[in-house]
DRENVOLUM-941035 format. One line per 4 residues: their letters; for each residue x, y, z of N, C-alpha, C, O, CB. Coordinates in Angstrom, 1 decimal. Glycine has a CB too. Example, Ala and Ser with C-alpha at 12.3 -4.5 7.8 and 13.67 -1.06 7.14 Angstrom:
AS = 13.2/-5.7/7.8/12.3/-4.5/7.8/13.2/-3.3/7.8/14.2/-3.3/8.5/11.3/-4.5/9.0  12.8/-2.2/7.1/13.7/-1.1/7.1/12.9/0.0/7.9/13.4/1.1/8.0/14.1/-0.6/5.7
END
This chain:
XXXX = 74.5/-74.9/65.2/74.2/-76.1/64.5/72.4/-76.4/64.5/71.7/-76.1/65.4/75.0/-77.5/65.3  72.0/-76.9/63.4/70.8/-77.1/62.9/70.4/-78.4/63.5/71.0/-79.4/63.4/70.7/-77.0/61.4  69.4/-78.3/64.2/69.0/-79.6/65.0/68.7/-80.6/63.4/68.5/-80.0/62.3/67.3/-79.2/66.3  68.6/-81.9/63.6/68.6/-82.8/62.6/67.1/-83.7/63.1/67.0/-84.0/64.3/70.1/-83.7/62.5
XXXX = 66.3/-84.1/62.1/65.3/-85.0/62.5/65.2/-86.2/61.6/64.4/-86.1/60.6/64.1/-84.3/62.6  65.9/-87.4/61.8/66.0/-88.5/61.0/66.6/-88.2/59.8/66.3/-88.6/58.7/64.7/-89.1/60.8  67.8/-87.3/60.0/68.6/-86.9/58.6/68.2/-86.0/58.0/68.9/-85.7/57.0/68.5/-87.8/57.6  67.1/-85.1/58.4/66.4/-84.1/57.6/66.6/-82.9/58.5/66.0/-82.9/59.7/64.7/-84.5/57.3
XXXX = 67.5/-81.7/58.0/67.4/-80.6/58.9/66.2/-80.2/59.5/65.3/-80.6/58.7/68.0/-79.5/58.4  65.8/-79.6/60.5/64.6/-79.1/60.9/64.3/-78.0/60.2/63.1/-78.0/60.0/64.5/-78.8/62.1  65.0/-77.0/59.6/64.6/-75.7/59.1/64.2/-76.2/58.0/63.0/-75.9/57.8/65.6/-74.6/59.0  64.8/-77.2/57.0/64.4/-77.6/55.7/63.1/-78.3/55.7/62.3/-78.2/54.7/65.5/-78.5/55.2
XXXX = 62.8/-79.1/56.8/61.7/-79.8/57.0/60.4/-78.6/57.3/59.3/-78.6/56.7/62.1/-80.8/58.1  60.7/-77.9/58.2/59.9/-76.6/58.4/59.5/-75.9/57.1/58.3/-75.8/56.7/60.8/-75.6/59.3  60.5/-75.2/56.3/60.1/-74.7/55.1/59.3/-75.6/54.1/58.3/-75.2/53.4/61.3/-74.2/54.5  59.7/-76.9/54.1/58.7/-77.9/53.2/57.1/-77.9/53.7/56.1/-77.8/53.0/59.3/-79.6/53.5
XXXX = 57.3/-78.0/55.0/55.8/-78.3/55.6/55.1/-77.0/55.4/53.9/-77.1/55.1/55.8/-78.7/57.3  55.8/-75.7/55.5/54.8/-74.4/55.1/54.7/-74.3/53.8/53.6/-73.8/53.4/55.2/-73.0/55.7  55.5/-74.6/52.9/55.4/-74.6/51.3/53.9/-75.6/50.9/52.9/-75.3/50.2/57.0/-75.4/50.6  54.2/-76.9/51.7/53.1/-77.7/51.4/51.6/-77.2/52.0/50.5/-77.6/51.4/53.5/-79.0/51.9
XXXX = 51.6/-76.6/52.9/50.5/-75.9/53.5/49.7/-74.9/52.6/48.5/-74.8/52.5/51.0/-75.3/54.7  50.9/-74.0/52.1/50.5/-73.2/51.0/49.9/-73.7/49.8/48.9/-73.2/49.2/51.6/-72.5/50.6  50.5/-74.9/49.4/50.1/-75.3/48.1/48.8/-76.0/48.2/48.0/-76.0/47.2/51.2/-76.1/47.4  48.5/-76.6/49.3/47.3/-77.3/49.6/46.2/-76.3/49.7/45.1/-76.6/49.4/47.4/-78.1/50.9
XXXX = 46.5/-75.1/50.1/45.4/-74.0/50.5/45.0/-73.4/49.3/43.9/-72.9/49.2/45.8/-72.8/51.5  45.9/-73.6/48.2/45.5/-72.9/46.8/45.1/-73.8/45.9/44.1/-73.5/45.2/46.7/-72.2/46.1  45.7/-75.1/45.8/45.1/-76.2/44.9/44.3/-77.0/45.6/44.6/-77.4/46.8/46.0/-77.1/44.2  43.2/-77.4/44.9/42.5/-78.5/45.5/41.9/-79.4/44.4/41.8/-79.0/43.3/41.4/-78.0/46.4
XXXX = 41.6/-80.6/44.9/41.4/-81.7/43.7/40.1/-82.2/43.8/39.8/-82.3/45.0/42.3/-83.0/43.6  39.1/-82.5/42.9/38.1/-83.3/43.3/37.8/-84.4/42.5/37.7/-84.3/41.3/37.1/-82.6/43.4  37.6/-85.5/43.1/37.4/-86.8/42.5/36.0/-87.1/43.0/35.6/-87.3/44.2/38.6/-87.9/42.8  35.3/-87.2/41.6/34.0/-88.0/41.8/33.9/-89.4/41.4/34.2/-89.7/40.3/32.9/-87.3/41.1
XXXX = 33.5/-90.3/42.2/33.1/-91.6/41.8/32.0/-91.8/41.1/30.9/-91.7/41.7/32.9/-92.2/42.7  32.1/-92.0/40.1/30.5/-91.9/39.2/30.3/-93.7/39.1/30.6/-94.4/38.2/30.7/-91.0/37.1  29.7/-94.2/40.2/29.5/-95.4/39.8/28.2/-95.7/39.1/27.1/-95.3/39.5/29.7/-96.1/40.7  28.2/-96.6/38.1/27.1/-96.6/37.2/26.5/-95.4/36.7/25.3/-95.3/36.4/26.2/-97.3/37.9
XXXX = 27.3/-94.5/36.6/27.0/-93.0/36.1/25.9/-92.9/35.0/25.0/-92.1/35.2/28.4/-92.4/35.5  26.1/-93.7/33.9/25.5/-93.7/32.7/23.8/-93.9/33.1/22.9/-93.5/32.5/26.2/-94.9/31.5  23.7/-94.5/34.1/22.4/-95.1/34.5/21.6/-94.2/35.5/20.4/-94.4/35.9/22.7/-96.4/35.2  22.6/-93.1/35.7/22.0/-92.3/36.9/21.5/-90.8/36.5/21.4/-89.9/37.3/23.1/-92.2/38.1
XXXX = 21.3/-90.7/35.1/20.7/-89.5/34.6/19.1/-89.7/34.1/18.8/-90.7/33.4/21.6/-88.8/33.5  18.5/-88.8/34.4/17.1/-88.9/34.0/16.8/-88.4/32.5/17.0/-87.3/32.1/16.3/-88.2/34.9  16.3/-89.4/31.9/16.1/-89.3/30.5/15.4/-88.0/30.0/15.6/-87.6/28.9/15.2/-90.6/30.1  14.7/-87.4/30.8/13.9/-86.2/30.4/14.8/-85.0/30.6/14.6/-84.0/29.9/12.6/-85.9/31.4
XXXX = 15.9/-85.1/31.5/16.7/-84.2/31.6/17.8/-84.3/30.3/18.3/-83.3/29.8/17.3/-84.2/33.0  18.1/-85.3/29.8/18.9/-85.4/28.4/18.0/-84.9/27.4/18.6/-84.2/26.6/19.3/-86.9/28.0  16.7/-85.2/27.2/15.9/-84.6/26.0/15.7/-82.9/26.6/15.6/-82.1/25.7/14.2/-85.6/25.7  15.7/-82.5/27.7/15.6/-81.1/27.7/16.8/-80.5/27.5/16.6/-79.5/26.9/14.9/-80.5/28.7
XXXX = 18.1/-80.8/27.7/19.2/-80.3/27.6/19.4/-80.1/25.9/19.6/-79.1/25.2/20.2/-81.2/28.3  19.2/-81.4/25.4/19.5/-81.4/24.0/18.5/-80.6/23.2/18.8/-80.2/22.0/19.5/-82.7/23.4  17.2/-80.3/23.8/16.3/-79.3/23.2/16.9/-78.0/23.1/17.1/-77.4/22.1/14.9/-79.3/23.9  17.1/-77.6/24.3/17.7/-76.2/24.7/19.4/-76.1/23.9/19.7/-75.0/23.5/17.9/-76.1/26.6
XXXX = 20.0/-77.0/23.9/21.6/-76.7/23.3/21.5/-77.2/22.1/22.3/-76.5/21.4/22.8/-77.4/24.1  20.9/-78.2/21.4/21.2/-78.7/20.2/19.9/-79.2/19.6/19.5/-80.4/19.6/22.4/-79.9/20.4  19.3/-78.1/19.3/17.8/-78.4/18.8/17.9/-79.5/17.6/17.1/-80.4/17.7/17.1/-76.9/18.1  18.8/-79.4/16.7/18.9/-80.1/15.5/18.7/-81.7/15.8/18.2/-82.4/14.9/20.4/-79.7/14.9
XXXX = 19.1/-82.2/17.0/19.2/-83.1/17.3/18.2/-83.7/18.3/18.1/-84.9/18.7/20.2/-83.1/17.5  17.3/-82.7/18.7/16.2/-83.3/19.6/15.3/-84.0/19.2/14.8/-84.7/20.1/15.5/-82.5/20.1  14.8/-84.2/17.6/13.9/-85.3/17.2/14.5/-86.8/17.3/13.8/-87.8/17.7/13.5/-85.1/15.8  15.8/-86.8/17.0/16.5/-88.2/17.1/16.5/-88.5/18.5/16.1/-89.6/18.8/17.9/-88.3/16.4
XXXX = 17.1/-87.6/19.4/17.2/-88.4/20.7/15.8/-88.2/21.4/15.8/-88.8/22.5/18.5/-87.8/21.6  14.8/-87.6/21.2/13.5/-87.8/21.8/13.0/-89.0/21.2/12.3/-89.7/22.0/12.6/-86.7/21.6  13.2/-89.4/20.0/12.6/-90.9/19.3/13.3/-92.0/20.5/12.7/-92.7/21.2/13.3/-91.4/17.3  14.6/-91.8/20.5/15.3/-92.9/21.4/15.3/-92.8/22.7/15.8/-93.8/23.3/16.5/-92.9/21.2
XXXX = 15.0/-91.8/23.4/14.9/-91.7/24.8/13.5/-91.0/25.4/13.3/-90.8/26.6/16.2/-90.7/25.2  12.6/-90.8/24.3/11.2/-89.9/25.0/10.3/-91.2/25.6/9.3/-90.8/26.3/10.2/-89.0/23.5  10.5/-92.3/25.5/9.4/-93.0/26.1/10.2/-94.2/26.9/11.3/-94.4/26.6/8.3/-93.6/24.9  9.7/-94.8/27.9/10.3/-95.7/28.8/10.8/-96.8/28.0/10.1/-97.3/27.1/9.3/-96.1/29.9
XXXX = 12.2/-97.3/28.2/12.6/-98.6/27.6/11.8/-99.7/28.9/11.3/-99.4/29.9/14.6/-98.7/27.5  12.1/-100.9/28.2/11.5/-101.9/28.9/12.5/-103.3/28.8/13.1/-103.7/27.8/10.0/-102.0/28.3  12.5/-103.9/30.1/13.1/-105.1/30.1/12.4/-106.3/30.3/11.8/-106.4/31.3/13.9/-105.0/30.9  12.3/-107.3/29.5/11.4/-108.2/29.5/12.3/-109.5/30.1/13.4/-109.7/29.7/10.7/-108.4/28.1
XXXX = 11.6/-110.1/31.2/12.0/-111.3/31.8/10.9/-112.4/32.1/10.2/-112.4/33.1/12.5/-110.9/33.0  10.8/-113.3/31.2/9.8/-114.1/31.0/8.7/-113.1/31.0/8.6/-112.2/30.2/9.7/-115.2/31.9  7.7/-113.5/32.2/6.3/-112.9/32.0/6.2/-111.6/32.5/5.1/-111.0/32.5/5.2/-113.7/32.6  7.5/-111.0/33.0/7.5/-109.9/33.9/8.2/-108.6/32.9/9.0/-108.9/32.0/8.4/-110.3/35.2
XXXX = 7.9/-107.6/33.1/8.4/-106.4/32.4/8.8/-105.3/33.2/7.9/-104.9/34.0/7.5/-105.9/31.5  10.2/-104.8/33.2/10.3/-103.7/33.8/10.6/-102.5/33.1/11.4/-102.6/32.1/11.0/-103.9/34.6  10.2/-101.4/33.4/10.2/-100.1/32.7/11.2/-99.3/33.5/11.1/-99.3/34.7/8.7/-99.3/32.6  12.1/-98.7/32.7/12.9/-97.7/33.2/13.0/-96.5/32.3/12.9/-96.4/31.0/14.1/-98.2/33.5
XXXX = 13.4/-95.2/33.3/13.5/-94.0/32.5/14.6/-93.2/32.7/14.7/-92.0/32.3/12.5/-93.2/32.8  15.6/-94.1/33.3/16.8/-93.4/33.5/18.1/-94.3/33.0/18.2/-95.5/32.9/17.0/-93.0/35.2  18.9/-93.1/32.6/20.2/-93.7/31.9/20.3/-93.8/30.4/19.2/-93.6/29.9/20.4/-95.2/32.4  21.3/-93.9/29.6/21.3/-94.2/28.4/21.2/-95.7/28.0/21.4/-96.6/28.8/22.4/-93.6/28.0
XXXX = 20.9/-96.0/26.9/20.7/-97.3/26.7/22.2/-98.0/26.3/23.1/-97.5/25.5/19.6/-97.5/25.6  22.3/-99.2/26.9/23.5/-100.0/26.7/23.9/-100.2/25.3/23.2/-100.9/24.6/23.4/-101.2/27.3  25.0/-99.8/25.0/25.5/-100.3/23.6/25.0/-99.0/22.5/25.3/-99.1/21.3/24.7/-101.9/23.3  24.2/-97.8/23.1/24.0/-96.8/22.4/25.2/-96.2/22.0/26.0/-96.0/23.0/23.3/-96.0/22.9
XXXX = 25.8/-95.7/20.8/27.1/-95.2/20.4/26.9/-93.7/21.0/27.9/-93.2/21.6/27.4/-95.3/18.6  25.8/-93.1/21.0/25.6/-91.7/21.6/25.9/-91.7/23.1/26.2/-90.6/23.5/24.0/-91.1/21.4  25.8/-92.5/23.8/25.8/-92.7/25.1/26.6/-91.8/26.0/26.2/-91.0/26.8/26.1/-93.8/25.3  28.0/-92.1/25.6/28.8/-91.2/26.1/28.8/-89.7/26.0/29.1/-89.0/26.9/29.8/-91.6/25.7
XXXX = 28.4/-89.3/24.7/28.1/-88.1/24.2/27.2/-87.4/25.1/27.4/-86.4/25.7/27.7/-88.1/22.8  25.8/-88.1/25.2/24.9/-87.4/25.8/25.0/-87.6/27.4/24.3/-86.9/28.2/23.7/-87.9/25.3  26.0/-88.6/27.9/26.1/-88.2/29.6/27.1/-87.0/29.6/27.1/-86.3/30.5/26.6/-89.5/30.7  27.7/-86.9/28.7/29.1/-85.9/28.7/28.1/-84.4/28.7/28.2/-83.6/29.6/30.4/-86.1/26.8
XXXX = 27.2/-84.3/27.7/26.4/-83.1/27.5/25.6/-82.7/28.8/25.4/-81.5/29.1/25.5/-83.3/26.3  25.1/-83.8/29.6/24.4/-83.7/30.6/25.1/-83.1/31.8/24.5/-82.3/32.5/23.9/-84.9/30.7  26.3/-83.5/32.1/27.1/-83.4/33.3/28.0/-81.9/33.0/28.5/-81.2/33.8/28.2/-85.0/33.6  28.0/-81.6/31.6/29.0/-80.6/31.3/28.7/-79.3/32.3/29.6/-78.7/32.9/28.7/-80.1/29.5
XXXX = 27.4/-79.0/32.6/27.1/-77.7/33.2/27.6/-77.7/34.5/27.9/-76.7/35.1/25.8/-77.3/33.2  27.6/-79.2/35.2/28.2/-79.4/36.8/29.9/-79.3/36.5/30.6/-78.6/37.3/27.7/-81.3/37.7  30.3/-79.8/35.6/31.8/-79.5/35.1/32.2/-78.2/35.3/33.1/-77.8/36.0/32.1/-79.8/33.7  31.5/-77.4/34.4/31.8/-75.8/34.2/31.8/-75.2/35.5/32.6/-74.4/35.9/30.7/-74.9/33.3
XXXX = 30.8/-75.6/36.2/30.6/-74.7/37.5/31.5/-74.9/38.7/31.5/-74.2/39.7/29.2/-74.9/38.0  32.5/-76.1/38.3/33.5/-76.1/39.4/34.7/-74.9/39.0/35.1/-74.5/37.9/34.1/-77.7/39.5  35.3/-74.6/40.4/36.2/-73.5/40.0/37.6/-74.2/40.5/37.6/-74.9/41.5/35.7/-72.0/40.8  38.5/-73.9/39.9/40.0/-74.3/39.9/40.9/-73.4/39.1/40.7/-72.9/38.1/40.2/-75.7/39.3
XXXX = 42.1/-73.3/39.8/43.1/-72.6/38.8/43.5/-73.6/37.8/44.3/-73.1/37.0/44.5/-72.2/39.4  43.1/-74.6/37.5/43.3/-75.5/36.1/42.5/-75.1/35.2/42.8/-74.9/34.1/43.1/-76.9/36.2  41.1/-75.0/35.7/40.2/-74.8/34.5/39.8/-73.2/34.2/38.6/-72.9/33.9/38.9/-75.8/34.7  40.8/-72.4/34.4/40.5/-71.0/33.9/40.4/-70.7/32.9/40.1/-69.6/32.6/41.1/-70.1/34.2
END
């Protein structure tokens, strides 16, 4: 007679747990929460990667992101040099180009 644990035979439960352990040791999942991610990359890094990888787009990107942007609020002015500009249609592309080396460096059976 096979012992039963809440309706599941112990042998079946043991096999399931062993299979689960083997699967978890082989497969790993990485979830990165990019909070405000588009504003977390430095513009000089964007320009550097574009210059190295896509030289034909360097002048255009350099003109858009080569100098600090500023936000005027009354008499105050805030200069910032991080992130892509809000509403820039190239923003997602530039962000993706910058994080591509990080994504490519991750090792997994799923990205072989």
